[in-house]
mmCIF file as Biopython writes it, N, C-alpha, C and O atoms, coordinates in Angstrom:
data_model
#
loop_
_atom_site.group_PDB
_atom_site.id
_atom_site.type_symbol
_atom_site.label_atom_id
_atom_site.label_alt_id
_atom_site.label_comp_id
_atom_site.label_asym_id
_atom_site.label_entity_id
_atom_site.label_seq_id
_atom_site.pdbx_PDB_ins_code
_atom_site.Cartn_x
_atom_site.Cartn_y
_atom_site.Cartn_z
_atom_site.occupancy
_atom_site.B_iso_or_equiv
_atom_site.auth_seq_id
_atom_site.auth_asym_id
_atom_site.pdbx_PDB_model_num
ATOM 1   N N  . MET A ? 1  ? 0.814  -1.195  0.000   1.0 0.0 1  A 1 
ATOM 2   C CA . MET A ? 1  ? 0.000  0.000   0.000   1.0 0.0 1  A 1 
ATOM 3   C C  . MET A ? 1  ? 0.858  1.259   0.000   1.0 0.0 1  A 1 
ATOM 4   O O  . MET A ? 1  ? 0.393  2.328   -0.394  1.0 0.0 1  A 1 
ATOM 5   N N  . GLN A ? 2  ? 2.112  1.135   0.441   1.0 0.0 2  A 1 
ATOM 6   C CA . GLN A ? 2  ? 3.008  2.277   0.489   1.0 0.0 2  A 1 
ATOM 7   C C  . GLN A ? 2  ? 3.897  2.355   -0.738  1.0 0.0 2  A 1 
ATOM 8   O O  . GLN A ? 2  ? 4.740  3.247   -0.834  1.0 0.0 2  A 1 
ATOM 9   N N  . GLY A ? 3  ? 3.722  1.422   -1.690  1.0 0.0 3  A 1 
ATOM 10  C CA . GLY A ? 3  ? 4.530  1.436   -2.888  1.0 0.0 3  A 1 
ATOM 11  C C  . GLY A ? 3  ? 5.871  0.741   -2.735  1.0 0.0 3  A 1 
ATOM 12  O O  . GLY A ? 3  ? 6.760  0.909   -3.570  1.0 0.0 3  A 1 
ATOM 13  N N  . ILE A ? 4  ? 6.021  -0.043  -1.666  1.0 0.0 4  A 1 
ATOM 14  C CA . ILE A ? 4  ? 7.256  -0.787  -1.446  1.0 0.0 4  A 1 
ATOM 15  C C  . ILE A ? 4  ? 7.060  -2.188  -2.013  1.0 0.0 4  A 1 
ATOM 16  O O  . ILE A ? 4  ? 6.205  -2.924  -1.521  1.0 0.0 4  A 1 
ATOM 17  N N  . PRO A ? 5  ? 7.827  -2.583  -3.038  1.0 0.0 5  A 1 
ATOM 18  C CA . PRO A ? 5  ? 7.671  -3.919  -3.617  1.0 0.0 5  A 1 
ATOM 19  C C  . PRO A ? 5  ? 8.058  -5.000  -2.607  1.0 0.0 5  A 1 
ATOM 20  O O  . PRO A ? 5  ? 9.032  -4.851  -1.869  1.0 0.0 5  A 1 
ATOM 21  N N  . THR A ? 6  ? 7.295  -6.074  -2.584  1.0 0.0 6  A 1 
ATOM 22  C CA . THR A ? 6  ? 7.579  -7.172  -1.667  1.0 0.0 6  A 1 
ATOM 23  C C  . THR A ? 6  ? 7.535  -8.500  -2.399  1.0 0.0 6  A 1 
ATOM 24  O O  . THR A ? 6  ? 6.892  -8.642  -3.439  1.0 0.0 6  A 1 
ATOM 25  N N  . VAL A ? 7  ? 8.241  -9.470  -1.825  1.0 0.0 7  A 1 
ATOM 26  C CA . VAL A ? 7  ? 8.227  -10.842 -2.342  1.0 0.0 7  A 1 
ATOM 27  C C  . VAL A ? 7  ? 8.277  -11.775 -1.132  1.0 0.0 7  A 1 
ATOM 28  O O  . VAL A ? 7  ? 8.931  -11.479 -0.132  1.0 0.0 7  A 1 
ATOM 29  N N  . LEU A ? 8  ? 7.582  -12.899 -1.238  1.0 0.0 8  A 1 
ATOM 30  C CA . LEU A ? 8  ? 7.501  -13.877 -0.167  1.0 0.0 8  A 1 
ATOM 31  C C  . LEU A ? 8  ? 8.197  -15.152 -0.604  1.0 0.0 8  A 1 
ATOM 32  O O  . LEU A ? 8  ? 8.020  -15.605 -1.735  1.0 0.0 8  A 1 
ATOM 33  N N  . ILE A ? 9  ? 8.994  -15.738 0.296   1.0 0.0 9  A 1 
ATOM 34  C CA . ILE A ? 9  ? 9.538  -17.079 0.080   1.0 0.0 9  A 1 
ATOM 35  C C  . ILE A ? 9  ? 8.783  -17.978 1.052   1.0 0.0 9  A 1 
ATOM 36  O O  . ILE A ? 9  ? 8.820  -17.758 2.263   1.0 0.0 9  A 1 
ATOM 37  N N  . THR A ? 10 ? 8.104  -18.981 0.529   1.0 0.0 10 A 1 
ATOM 38  C CA . THR A ? 10 ? 7.234  -19.809 1.353   1.0 0.0 10 A 1 
ATOM 39  C C  . THR A ? 10 ? 7.386  -21.284 1.045   1.0 0.0 10 A 1 
ATOM 40  O O  . THR A ? 10 ? 7.681  -21.666 -0.088  1.0 0.0 10 A 1 
ATOM 41  N N  . VAL A ? 11 ? 7.184  -22.108 2.055   1.0 0.0 11 A 1 
ATOM 42  C CA . VAL A ? 11 ? 7.139  -23.553 1.841   1.0 0.0 11 A 1 
ATOM 43  C C  . VAL A ? 11 ? 5.701  -24.059 1.896   1.0 0.0 11 A 1 
ATOM 44  O O  . VAL A ? 11 ? 5.444  -25.243 1.679   1.0 0.0 11 A 1 
ATOM 45  N N  . GLU A ? 12 ? 4.777  -23.165 2.183   1.0 0.0 12 A 1 
ATOM 46  C CA . GLU A ? 12 ? 3.350  -23.490 2.251   1.0 0.0 12 A 1 
ATOM 47  C C  . GLU A ? 12 ? 2.633  -22.744 1.137   1.0 0.0 12 A 1 
ATOM 48  O O  . GLU A ? 12 ? 1.931  -21.766 1.390   1.0 0.0 12 A 1 
ATOM 49  N N  . ALA A ? 13 ? 2.810  -23.203 -0.090  1.0 0.0 13 A 1 
ATOM 50  C CA . ALA A ? 13 ? 2.314  -22.484 -1.262  1.0 0.0 13 A 1 
ATOM 51  C C  . ALA A ? 13 ? 0.797  -22.273 -1.238  1.0 0.0 13 A 1 
ATOM 52  O O  . ALA A ? 13 ? 0.334  -21.169 -1.521  1.0 0.0 13 A 1 
ATOM 53  N N  . GLU A ? 14 ? 0.029  -23.288 -0.912  1.0 0.0 14 A 1 
ATOM 54  C CA . GLU A ? 14 ? -1.428 -23.156 -0.942  1.0 0.0 14 A 1 
ATOM 55  C C  . GLU A ? 14 ? -1.926 -22.162 0.094   1.0 0.0 14 A 1 
ATOM 56  O O  . GLU A ? 14 ? -2.793 -21.336 -0.192  1.0 0.0 14 A 1 
ATOM 57  N N  . GLU A ? 15 ? -1.371 -22.245 1.306   1.0 0.0 15 A 1 
ATOM 58  C CA . GLU A ? 15 ? -1.788 -21.324 2.359   1.0 0.0 15 A 1 
ATOM 59  C C  . GLU A ? 15 ? -1.365 -19.894 2.026   1.0 0.0 15 A 1 
ATOM 60  O O  . GLU A ? 15 ? -2.118 -18.948 2.256   1.0 0.0 15 A 1 
ATOM 61  N N  . SER A ? 16 ? -0.170 -19.745 1.487   1.0 0.0 16 A 1 
ATOM 62  C CA . SER A ? 16 ? 0.320  -18.416 1.136   1.0 0.0 16 A 1 
ATOM 63  C C  . SER A ? 16 ? -0.482 -17.799 0.002   1.0 0.0 16 A 1 
ATOM 64  O O  . SER A ? 16 ? -0.709 -16.589 -0.005  1.0 0.0 16 A 1 
ATOM 65  N N  . ALA A ? 17 ? -0.912 -18.608 -0.950  1.0 0.0 17 A 1 
ATOM 66  C CA . ALA A ? 17 ? -1.707 -18.095 -2.074  1.0 0.0 17 A 1 
ATOM 67  C C  . ALA A ? 17 ? -3.002 -17.473 -1.571  1.0 0.0 17 A 1 
ATOM 68  O O  . ALA A ? 17 ? -3.481 -16.492 -2.141  1.0 0.0 17 A 1 
ATOM 69  N N  . GLN A ? 18 ? -3.569 -18.030 -0.518  1.0 0.0 18 A 1 
ATOM 70  C CA . GLN A ? 18 ? -4.810 -17.493 0.036   1.0 0.0 18 A 1 
ATOM 71  C C  . GLN A ? 18 ? -4.623 -16.088 0.592   1.0 0.0 18 A 1 
ATOM 72  O O  . GLN A ? 18 ? -5.564 -15.294 0.610   1.0 0.0 18 A 1 
ATOM 73  N N  . ALA A ? 19 ? -3.407 -15.777 1.048   1.0 0.0 19 A 1 
ATOM 74  C CA . ALA A ? 19 ? -3.123 -14.437 1.580   1.0 0.0 19 A 1 
ATOM 75  C C  . ALA A ? 19 ? -2.887 -13.430 0.451   1.0 0.0 19 A 1 
ATOM 76  O O  . ALA A ? 19 ? -2.830 -12.225 0.699   1.0 0.0 19 A 1 
ATOM 77  N N  . ARG A ? 20 ? -2.750 -13.920 -0.798  1.0 0.0 20 A 1 
ATOM 78  C CA . ARG A ? 20 ? -2.590 -13.103 -1.988  1.0 0.0 20 A 1 
ATOM 79  C C  . ARG A ? 20 ? -1.402 -12.133 -1.919  1.0 0.0 20 A 1 
ATOM 80  O O  . ARG A ? 20 ? -1.565 -10.932 -2.130  1.0 0.0 20 A 1 
ATOM 81  N N  . PRO A ? 21 ? -0.199 -12.664 -1.620  1.0 0.0 21 A 1 
ATOM 82  C CA . PRO A ? 21 ? 0.966  -11.772 -1.660  1.0 0.0 21 A 1 
ATOM 83  C C  . PRO A ? 21 ? 1.202  -11.314 -3.098  1.0 0.0 21 A 1 
ATOM 84  O O  . PRO A ? 21 ? 0.856  -12.043 -4.027  1.0 0.0 21 A 1 
ATOM 85  N N  . PRO A ? 22 ? 1.774  -10.145 -3.307  1.0 0.0 22 A 1 
ATOM 86  C CA . PRO A ? 22 ? 1.973  -9.649  -4.666  1.0 0.0 22 A 1 
ATOM 87  C C  . PRO A ? 22 ? 2.897  -10.542 -5.495  1.0 0.0 22 A 1 
ATOM 88  O O  . PRO A ? 22 ? 2.695  -10.700 -6.699  1.0 0.0 22 A 1 
ATOM 89  N N  . ARG A ? 23 ? 3.903  -11.120 -4.855  1.0 0.0 23 A 1 
ATOM 90  C CA . ARG A ? 23 ? 4.848  -12.021 -5.531  1.0 0.0 23 A 1 
ATOM 91  C C  . ARG A ? 23 ? 5.283  -13.062 -4.507  1.0 0.0 23 A 1 
ATOM 92  O O  . ARG A ? 23 ? 5.529  -12.733 -3.346  1.0 0.0 23 A 1 
ATOM 93  N N  . ALA A ? 24 ? 5.378  -14.325 -4.940  1.0 0.0 24 A 1 
ATOM 94  C CA . ALA A ? 24 ? 5.777  -15.376 -3.999  1.0 0.0 24 A 1 
ATOM 95  C C  . ALA A ? 24 ? 6.546  -16.480 -4.717  1.0 0.0 24 A 1 
ATOM 96  O O  . ALA A ? 24 ? 6.249  -16.829 -5.860  1.0 0.0 24 A 1 
ATOM 97  N N  . LEU A ? 25 ? 7.533  -17.015 -4.024  1.0 0.0 25 A 1 
ATOM 98  C CA . LEU A ? 25 ? 8.345  -18.121 -4.533  1.0 0.0 25 A 1 
ATOM 99  C C  . LEU A ? 25 ? 8.248  -19.262 -3.542  1.0 0.0 25 A 1 
ATOM 100 O O  . LEU A ? 25 ? 8.370  -19.058 -2.335  1.0 0.0 25 A 1 
ATOM 101 N N  . SER A ? 26 ? 8.028  -20.462 -4.053  1.0 0.0 26 A 1 
ATOM 102 C CA . SER A ? 26 ? 7.967  -21.650 -3.217  1.0 0.0 26 A 1 
ATOM 103 C C  . SER A ? 26 ? 8.975  -22.681 -3.722  1.0 0.0 26 A 1 
ATOM 104 O O  . SER A ? 26 ? 8.761  -23.299 -4.764  1.0 0.0 26 A 1 
ATOM 105 N N  . PRO A ? 27 ? 10.077 -22.868 -2.986  1.0 0.0 27 A 1 
ATOM 106 C CA . PRO A ? 27 ? 11.008 -23.935 -3.353  1.0 0.0 27 A 1 
ATOM 107 C C  . PRO A ? 27 ? 10.338 -25.292 -3.093  1.0 0.0 27 A 1 
ATOM 108 O O  . PRO A ? 27 ? 9.913  -25.568 -1.972  1.0 0.0 27 A 1 
ATOM 109 N N  . LYS A ? 28 ? 10.245 -26.127 -4.119  1.0 0.0 28 A 1 
ATOM 110 C CA . LYS A ? 28 ? 9.553  -27.422 -3.995  1.0 0.0 28 A 1 
ATOM 111 C C  . LYS A ? 28 ? 10.289 -28.361 -3.045  1.0 0.0 28 A 1 
ATOM 112 O O  . LYS A ? 28 ? 11.513 -28.482 -3.084  1.0 0.0 28 A 1 
ATOM 113 N N  . GLY A ? 29 ? 9.506  -29.024 -2.187  1.0 0.0 29 A 1 
ATOM 114 C CA . GLY A ? 29 ? 10.050 -30.050 -1.312  1.0 0.0 29 A 1 
ATOM 115 C C  . GLY A ? 29 ? 10.702 -29.552 -0.040  1.0 0.0 29 A 1 
ATOM 116 O O  . GLY A ? 29 ? 11.257 -30.346 0.719   1.0 0.0 29 A 1 
ATOM 117 N N  . TYR A ? 30 ? 10.649 -28.260 0.209   1.0 0.0 30 A 1 
ATOM 118 C CA . TYR A ? 30 ? 11.275 -27.719 1.409   1.0 0.0 30 A 1 
ATOM 119 C C  . TYR A ? 30 ? 10.257 -27.689 2.547   1.0 0.0 30 A 1 
ATOM 120 O O  . TYR A ? 30 ? 9.049  -27.701 2.309   1.0 0.0 30 A 1 
ATOM 121 N N  . VAL A ? 31 ? 10.746 -27.649 3.769   1.0 0.0 31 A 1 
ATOM 122 C CA . VAL A ? 31 ? 9.881  -27.733 4.945   1.0 0.0 31 A 1 
ATOM 123 C C  . VAL A ? 31 ? 9.979  -26.449 5.772   1.0 0.0 31 A 1 
ATOM 124 O O  . VAL A ? 31 ? 10.948 -25.701 5.643   1.0 0.0 31 A 1 
ATOM 125 N N  . PRO A ? 32 ? 8.975  -26.192 6.622   1.0 0.0 32 A 1 
ATOM 126 C CA . PRO A ? 32 ? 9.042  -25.018 7.481   1.0 0.0 32 A 1 
ATOM 127 C C  . PRO A ? 32 ? 10.348 -24.993 8.286   1.0 0.0 32 A 1 
ATOM 128 O O  . PRO A ? 32 ? 10.792 -26.008 8.822   1.0 0.0 32 A 1 
ATOM 129 N N  . GLY A ? 33 ? 10.933 -23.821 8.351   1.0 0.0 33 A 1 
ATOM 130 C CA . GLY A ? 33 ? 12.195 -23.655 9.051   1.0 0.0 33 A 1 
ATOM 131 C C  . GLY A ? 33 ? 13.397 -23.785 8.133   1.0 0.0 33 A 1 
ATOM 132 O O  . GLY A ? 33 ? 14.512 -23.415 8.500   1.0 0.0 33 A 1 
ATOM 133 N N  . HIS A ? 34 ? 13.166 -24.317 6.928   1.0 0.0 34 A 1 
ATOM 134 C CA . HIS A ? 34 ? 14.259 -24.487 5.967   1.0 0.0 34 A 1 
ATOM 135 C C  . HIS A ? 34 ? 13.825 -24.007 4.588   1.0 0.0 34 A 1 
ATOM 136 O O  . HIS A ? 34 ? 14.065 -24.685 3.589   1.0 0.0 34 A 1 
ATOM 137 N N  . SER A ? 35 ? 13.192 -22.848 4.531   1.0 0.0 35 A 1 
ATOM 138 C CA . SER A ? 35 ? 12.678 -22.342 3.257   1.0 0.0 35 A 1 
ATOM 139 C C  . SER A ? 35 ? 13.789 -21.943 2.287   1.0 0.0 35 A 1 
ATOM 140 O O  . SER A ? 35 ? 13.542 -21.768 1.094   1.0 0.0 35 A 1 
ATOM 141 N N  . LEU A ? 36 ? 15.004 -21.801 2.796   1.0 0.0 36 A 1 
ATOM 142 C CA . LEU A ? 36 ? 16.141 -21.484 1.915   1.0 0.0 36 A 1 
ATOM 143 C C  . LEU A ? 36 ? 17.051 -22.689 1.711   1.0 0.0 36 A 1 
ATOM 144 O O  . LEU A ? 36 ? 18.163 -22.549 1.202   1.0 0.0 36 A 1 
ATOM 145 N N  . GLY A ? 37 ? 16.593 -23.853 2.099   1.0 0.0 37 A 1 
ATOM 146 C CA . GLY A ? 37 ? 17.374 -25.056 1.865   1.0 0.0 37 A 1 
ATOM 147 C C  . GLY A ? 37 ? 18.205 -25.476 3.054   1.0 0.0 37 A 1 
ATOM 148 O O  . GLY A ? 37 ? 17.978 -25.052 4.188   1.0 0.0 37 A 1 
ATOM 149 N N  . ARG A ? 38 ? 19.167 -26.315 2.764   1.0 0.0 38 A 1 
ATOM 150 C CA . ARG A ? 38 ? 20.004 -26.912 3.797   1.0 0.0 38 A 1 
ATOM 151 C C  . ARG A ? 38 ? 20.861 -25.861 4.502   1.0 0.0 38 A 1 
ATOM 152 O O  . ARG A ? 38 ? 21.359 -24.929 3.870   1.0 0.0 38 A 1 
ATOM 153 N N  . PRO A ? 39 ? 21.027 -26.020 5.816   1.0 0.0 39 A 1 
ATOM 154 C CA . PRO A ? 39 ? 21.920 -25.116 6.537   1.0 0.0 39 A 1 
ATOM 155 C C  . PRO A ? 39 ? 23.333 -25.189 5.968   1.0 0.0 39 A 1 
ATOM 156 O O  . PRO A ? 39 ? 23.799 -26.257 5.573   1.0 0.0 39 A 1 
ATOM 157 N N  . ARG A ? 40 ? 23.989 -24.074 5.932   1.0 0.0 40 A 1 
ATOM 158 C CA . ARG A ? 40 ? 25.376 -23.947 5.478   1.0 0.0 40 A 1 
ATOM 159 C C  . ARG A ? 40 ? 25.576 -24.177 3.988   1.0 0.0 40 A 1 
ATOM 160 O O  . ARG A ? 40 ? 26.712 -24.275 3.524   1.0 0.0 40 A 1 
ATOM 161 N N  . ASP A ? 41 ? 24.483 -24.265 3.233   1.0 0.0 41 A 1 
ATOM 162 C CA . ASP A ? 41 ? 24.617 -24.375 1.773   1.0 0.0 41 A 1 
ATOM 163 C C  . ASP A ? 41 ? 24.400 -22.978 1.207   1.0 0.0 41 A 1 
ATOM 164 O O  . ASP A ? 41 ? 23.348 -22.679 0.643   1.0 0.0 41 A 1 
ATOM 165 N N  . GLU A ? 42 ? 25.407 -22.132 1.366   1.0 0.0 42 A 1 
ATOM 166 C CA . GLU A ? 42 ? 25.275 -20.723 1.006   1.0 0.0 42 A 1 
ATOM 167 C C  . GLU A ? 42 ? 24.999 -20.504 -0.473  1.0 0.0 42 A 1 
ATOM 168 O O  . GLU A ? 42 ? 24.286 -19.568 -0.836  1.0 0.0 42 A 1 
ATOM 169 N N  . ALA A ? 43 ? 25.548 -21.347 -1.326  1.0 0.0 43 A 1 
ATOM 170 C CA . ALA A ? 43 ? 25.320 -21.183 -2.769  1.0 0.0 43 A 1 
ATOM 171 C C  . ALA A ? 43 ? 23.845 -21.427 -3.103  1.0 0.0 43 A 1 
ATOM 172 O O  . ALA A ? 43 ? 23.251 -20.679 -3.880  1.0 0.0 43 A 1 
ATOM 173 N N  . LEU A ? 44 ? 23.268 -22.453 -2.525  1.0 0.0 44 A 1 
ATOM 174 C CA . LEU A ? 44 ? 21.849 -22.748 -2.761  1.0 0.0 44 A 1 
ATOM 175 C C  . LEU A ? 44 ? 20.975 -21.645 -2.183  1.0 0.0 44 A 1 
ATOM 176 O O  . LEU A ? 44 ? 20.041 -21.183 -2.840  1.0 0.0 44 A 1 
ATOM 177 N N  . GLN A ? 45 ? 21.270 -21.222 -0.964  1.0 0.0 45 A 1 
ATOM 178 C CA . GLN A ? 45 ? 20.483 -20.176 -0.326  1.0 0.0 45 A 1 
ATOM 179 C C  . GLN A ? 45 ? 20.537 -18.886 -1.136  1.0 0.0 45 A 1 
ATOM 180 O O  . GLN A ? 45 ? 19.521 -18.210 -1.301  1.0 0.0 45 A 1 
ATOM 181 N N  . LYS A ? 46 ? 21.703 -18.548 -1.633  1.0 0.0 46 A 1 
ATOM 182 C CA . LYS A ? 46 ? 21.849 -17.334 -2.445  1.0 0.0 46 A 1 
ATOM 183 C C  . LYS A ? 46 ? 21.027 -17.460 -3.726  1.0 0.0 46 A 1 
ATOM 184 O O  . LYS A ? 46 ? 20.390 -16.495 -4.151  1.0 0.0 46 A 1 
ATOM 185 N N  . ARG A ? 47 ? 21.037 -18.638 -4.340  1.0 0.0 47 A 1 
ATOM 186 C CA . ARG A ? 47 ? 20.273 -18.853 -5.571  1.0 0.0 47 A 1 
ATOM 187 C C  . ARG A ? 47 ? 18.777 -18.656 -5.335  1.0 0.0 47 A 1 
ATOM 188 O O  . ARG A ? 47 ? 18.093 -18.038 -6.151  1.0 0.0 47 A 1 
ATOM 189 N N  . ILE A ? 48 ? 18.269 -19.180 -4.219  1.0 0.0 48 A 1 
ATOM 190 C CA . ILE A ? 48 ? 16.852 -19.034 -3.901  1.0 0.0 48 A 1 
ATOM 191 C C  . ILE A ? 48 ? 16.502 -17.566 -3.657  1.0 0.0 48 A 1 
ATOM 192 O O  . ILE A ? 48 ? 15.493 -17.074 -4.161  1.0 0.0 48 A 1 
ATOM 193 N N  . VAL A ? 49 ? 17.335 -16.871 -2.885  1.0 0.0 49 A 1 
ATOM 194 C CA . VAL A ? 49 ? 17.082 -15.446 -2.613  1.0 0.0 49 A 1 
ATOM 195 C C  . VAL A ? 49 ? 17.142 -14.638 -3.909  1.0 0.0 49 A 1 
ATOM 196 O O  . VAL A ? 49 ? 16.301 -13.765 -4.125  1.0 0.0 49 A 1 
ATOM 197 N N  . MET A ? 50 ? 18.111 -14.910 -4.763  1.0 0.0 50 A 1 
ATOM 198 C CA . MET A ? 50 ? 18.225 -14.175 -6.026  1.0 0.0 50 A 1 
ATOM 199 C C  . MET A ? 50 ? 17.018 -14.446 -6.928  1.0 0.0 50 A 1 
ATOM 200 O O  . MET A ? 50 ? 16.536 -13.535 -7.601  1.0 0.0 50 A 1 
ATOM 201 N N  . ASP A ? 51 ? 16.525 -15.691 -6.947  1.0 0.0 51 A 1 
ATOM 202 C CA . ASP A ? 51 ? 15.320 -15.997 -7.724  1.0 0.0 51 A 1 
ATOM 203 C C  . ASP A ? 51 ? 14.122 -15.223 -7.174  1.0 0.0 51 A 1 
ATOM 204 O O  . ASP A ? 51 ? 13.306 -14.702 -7.935  1.0 0.0 51 A 1 
ATOM 205 N N  . ALA A ? 52 ? 14.027 -15.154 -5.849  1.0 0.0 52 A 1 
ATOM 206 C CA . ALA A ? 52 ? 12.923 -14.409 -5.234  1.0 0.0 52 A 1 
ATOM 207 C C  . ALA A ? 52 ? 13.032 -12.923 -5.583  1.0 0.0 52 A 1 
ATOM 208 O O  . ALA A ? 52 ? 12.034 -12.295 -5.937  1.0 0.0 52 A 1 
ATOM 209 N N  . LEU A ? 53 ? 14.227 -12.365 -5.485  1.0 0.0 53 A 1 
ATOM 210 C CA . LEU A ? 53 ? 14.405 -10.952 -5.830  1.0 0.0 53 A 1 
ATOM 211 C C  . LEU A ? 53 ? 14.119 -10.696 -7.305  1.0 0.0 53 A 1 
ATOM 212 O O  . LEU A ? 53 ? 13.653 -9.617  -7.670  1.0 0.0 53 A 1 
ATOM 213 N N  . GLY A ? 54 ? 14.396 -11.679 -8.149  1.0 0.0 54 A 1 
ATOM 214 C CA . GLY A ? 54 ? 14.088 -11.558 -9.568  1.0 0.0 54 A 1 
ATOM 215 C C  . GLY A ? 54 ? 12.603 -11.381 -9.830  1.0 0.0 54 A 1 
ATOM 216 O O  . GLY A ? 54 ? 12.211 -10.781 -10.831 1.0 0.0 54 A 1 
ATOM 217 N N  . LEU A ? 55 ? 11.774 -11.903 -8.931  1.0 0.0 55 A 1 
ATOM 218 C CA . LEU A ? 55 ? 10.323 -11.734 -9.079  1.0 0.0 55 A 1 
ATOM 219 C C  . LEU A ? 55 ? 9.914  -10.269 -8.929  1.0 0.0 55 A 1 
ATOM 220 O O  . LEU A ? 55 ? 8.846  -9.871  -9.395  1.0 0.0 55 A 1 
ATOM 221 N N  . LEU A ? 56 ? 10.757 -9.471  -8.284  1.0 0.0 56 A 1 
ATOM 222 C CA . LEU A ? 56 ? 10.447 -8.046  -8.115  1.0 0.0 56 A 1 
ATOM 223 C C  . LEU A ? 56 ? 10.448 -7.310  -9.454  1.0 0.0 56 A 1 
ATOM 224 O O  . LEU A ? 56 ? 9.891  -6.218  -9.566  1.0 0.0 56 A 1 
ATOM 225 N N  . LEU A ? 57 ? 11.066 -7.901  -10.451 1.0 0.0 57 A 1 
ATOM 226 C CA . LEU A ? 57 ? 11.080 -7.282  -11.776 1.0 0.0 57 A 1 
ATOM 227 C C  . LEU A ? 57 ? 9.773  -7.502  -12.526 1.0 0.0 57 A 1 
ATOM 228 O O  . LEU A ? 57 ? 9.517  -6.852  -13.540 1.0 0.0 57 A 1 
ATOM 229 N N  . LEU A ? 58 ? 8.955  -8.412  -12.032 1.0 0.0 58 A 1 
ATOM 230 C CA . LEU A ? 58 ? 7.679  -8.726  -12.671 1.0 0.0 58 A 1 
ATOM 231 C C  . LEU A ? 58 ? 6.553  -7.902  -12.064 1.0 0.0 58 A 1 
ATOM 232 O O  . LEU A ? 58 ? 6.655  -7.421  -10.936 1.0 0.0 58 A 1 
ATOM 233 N N  . GLU A ? 59 ? 5.491  -7.750  -12.820 1.0 0.0 59 A 1 
ATOM 234 C CA . GLU A ? 59 ? 4.302  -7.093  -12.280 1.0 0.0 59 A 1 
ATOM 235 C C  . GLU A ? 59 ? 3.718  -7.959  -11.159 1.0 0.0 59 A 1 
ATOM 236 O O  . GLU A ? 59 ? 3.803  -9.185  -11.224 1.0 0.0 59 A 1 
ATOM 237 N N  . PRO A ? 60 ? 3.130  -7.342  -10.141 1.0 0.0 60 A 1 
ATOM 238 C CA . PRO A ? 60 ? 2.494  -8.131  -9.080  1.0 0.0 60 A 1 
ATOM 239 C C  . PRO A ? 60 ? 1.391  -9.028  -9.645  1.0 0.0 60 A 1 
ATOM 240 O O  . PRO A ? 60 ? 0.631  -8.621  -10.524 1.0 0.0 60 A 1 
ATOM 241 N N  . ARG A ? 61 ? 1.319  -10.241 -9.133  1.0 0.0 61 A 1 
ATOM 242 C CA . ARG A ? 61 ? 0.257  -11.181 -9.484  1.0 0.0 61 A 1 
ATOM 243 C C  . ARG A ? 61 ? -0.273 -11.783 -8.193  1.0 0.0 61 A 1 
ATOM 244 O O  . ARG A ? 61 ? 0.043  -12.929 -7.871  1.0 0.0 61 A 1 
ATOM 245 N N  . PRO A ? 62 ? -1.080 -11.022 -7.444  1.0 0.0 62 A 1 
ATOM 246 C CA . PRO A ? 62 ? -1.558 -11.471 -6.142  1.0 0.0 62 A 1 
ATOM 247 C C  . PRO A ? 62 ? -2.188 -12.865 -6.202  1.0 0.0 62 A 1 
ATOM 248 O O  . PRO A ? 62 ? -3.048 -13.147 -7.035  1.0 0.0 62 A 1 
ATOM 249 N N  . GLY A ? 63 ? -1.736 -13.706 -5.306  1.0 0.0 63 A 1 
ATOM 250 C CA . GLY A ? 63 ? -2.272 -15.058 -5.202  1.0 0.0 63 A 1 
ATOM 251 C C  . GLY A ? 63 ? -1.520 -16.093 -6.014  1.0 0.0 63 A 1 
ATOM 252 O O  . GLY A ? 63 ? -1.723 -17.291 -5.816  1.0 0.0 63 A 1 
ATOM 253 N N  . GLU A ? 64 ? -0.658 -15.665 -6.923  1.0 0.0 64 A 1 
ATOM 254 C CA . GLU A ? 64 ? 0.122  -16.620 -7.715  1.0 0.0 64 A 1 
ATOM 255 C C  . GLU A ? 64 ? 1.434  -16.913 -6.993  1.0 0.0 64 A 1 
ATOM 256 O O  . GLU A ? 64 ? 2.172  -15.999 -6.627  1.0 0.0 64 A 1 
ATOM 257 N N  . VAL A ? 65 ? 1.711  -18.191 -6.796  1.0 0.0 65 A 1 
ATOM 258 C CA . VAL A ? 65 ? 2.951  -18.616 -6.150  1.0 0.0 65 A 1 
ATOM 259 C C  . VAL A ? 65 ? 3.782  -19.365 -7.189  1.0 0.0 65 A 1 
ATOM 260 O O  . VAL A ? 65 ? 3.335  -20.375 -7.731  1.0 0.0 65 A 1 
ATOM 261 N N  . VAL A ? 66 ? 4.980  -18.876 -7.466  1.0 0.0 66 A 1 
ATOM 262 C CA . VAL A ? 66 ? 5.886  -19.516 -8.417  1.0 0.0 66 A 1 
ATOM 263 C C  . VAL A ? 66 ? 6.611  -20.642 -7.684  1.0 0.0 66 A 1 
ATOM 264 O O  . VAL A ? 66 ? 7.271  -20.405 -6.673  1.0 0.0 66 A 1 
ATOM 265 N N  . SER A ? 67 ? 6.487  -21.863 -8.195  1.0 0.0 67 A 1 
ATOM 266 C CA . SER A ? 67 ? 7.188  -23.007 -7.601  1.0 0.0 67 A 1 
ATOM 267 C C  . SER A ? 67 ? 8.407  -23.336 -8.449  1.0 0.0 67 A 1 
ATOM 268 O O  . SER A ? 67 ? 8.345  -23.366 -9.678  1.0 0.0 67 A 1 
ATOM 269 N N  . ARG A ? 68 ? 9.518  -23.582 -7.759  1.0 0.0 68 A 1 
ATOM 270 C CA . ARG A ? 68 ? 10.746 -23.934 -8.466  1.0 0.0 68 A 1 
ATOM 271 C C  . ARG A ? 68 ? 11.402 -25.124 -7.778  1.0 0.0 68 A 1 
ATOM 272 O O  . ARG A ? 68 ? 11.324 -25.287 -6.560  1.0 0.0 68 A 1 
ATOM 273 N N  . GLU A ? 69 ? 12.034 -25.928 -8.576  1.0 0.0 69 A 1 
ATOM 274 C CA . GLU A ? 69 ? 12.771 -27.109 -8.099  1.0 0.0 69 A 1 
ATOM 275 C C  . GLU A ? 69 ? 14.229 -26.704 -7.874  1.0 0.0 69 A 1 
ATOM 276 O O  . GLU A ? 69 ? 14.853 -26.103 -8.748  1.0 0.0 69 A 1 
ATOM 277 N N  . TYR A ? 70 ? 14.759 -27.032 -6.715  1.0 0.0 70 A 1 
ATOM 278 C CA . TYR A ? 70 ? 16.167 -26.783 -6.408  1.0 0.0 70 A 1 
ATOM 279 C C  . TYR A ? 70 ? 16.783 -28.094 -5.933  1.0 0.0 70 A 1 
ATOM 280 O O  . TYR A ? 70 ? 16.160 -28.854 -5.192  1.0 0.0 70 A 1 
ATOM 281 N N  . SER A ? 71 ? 18.001 -28.344 -6.365  1.0 0.0 71 A 1 
ATOM 282 C CA . SER A ? 71 ? 18.667 -29.575 -5.907  1.0 0.0 71 A 1 
ATOM 283 C C  . SER A ? 71 ? 20.086 -29.285 -5.499  1.0 0.0 71 A 1 
ATOM 284 O O  . SER A ? 71 ? 20.807 -30.194 -5.087  1.0 0.0 71 A 1 
#
């Protein structure tokens, strides 16, 4: 509402979609508490954060959650 772009990283895609965030990324197969992947895997965590930030370049699509596979 203040014009500040936001993006959500979530492991609960269906529940998050109901809240209609403007942009959301859901890493497939991840669990609560580990939405950025394995601890100490900085390269993977950085990749997930960069993908989420990349969504800021897109127009808001409230309720749409982008799912991506990371390994």
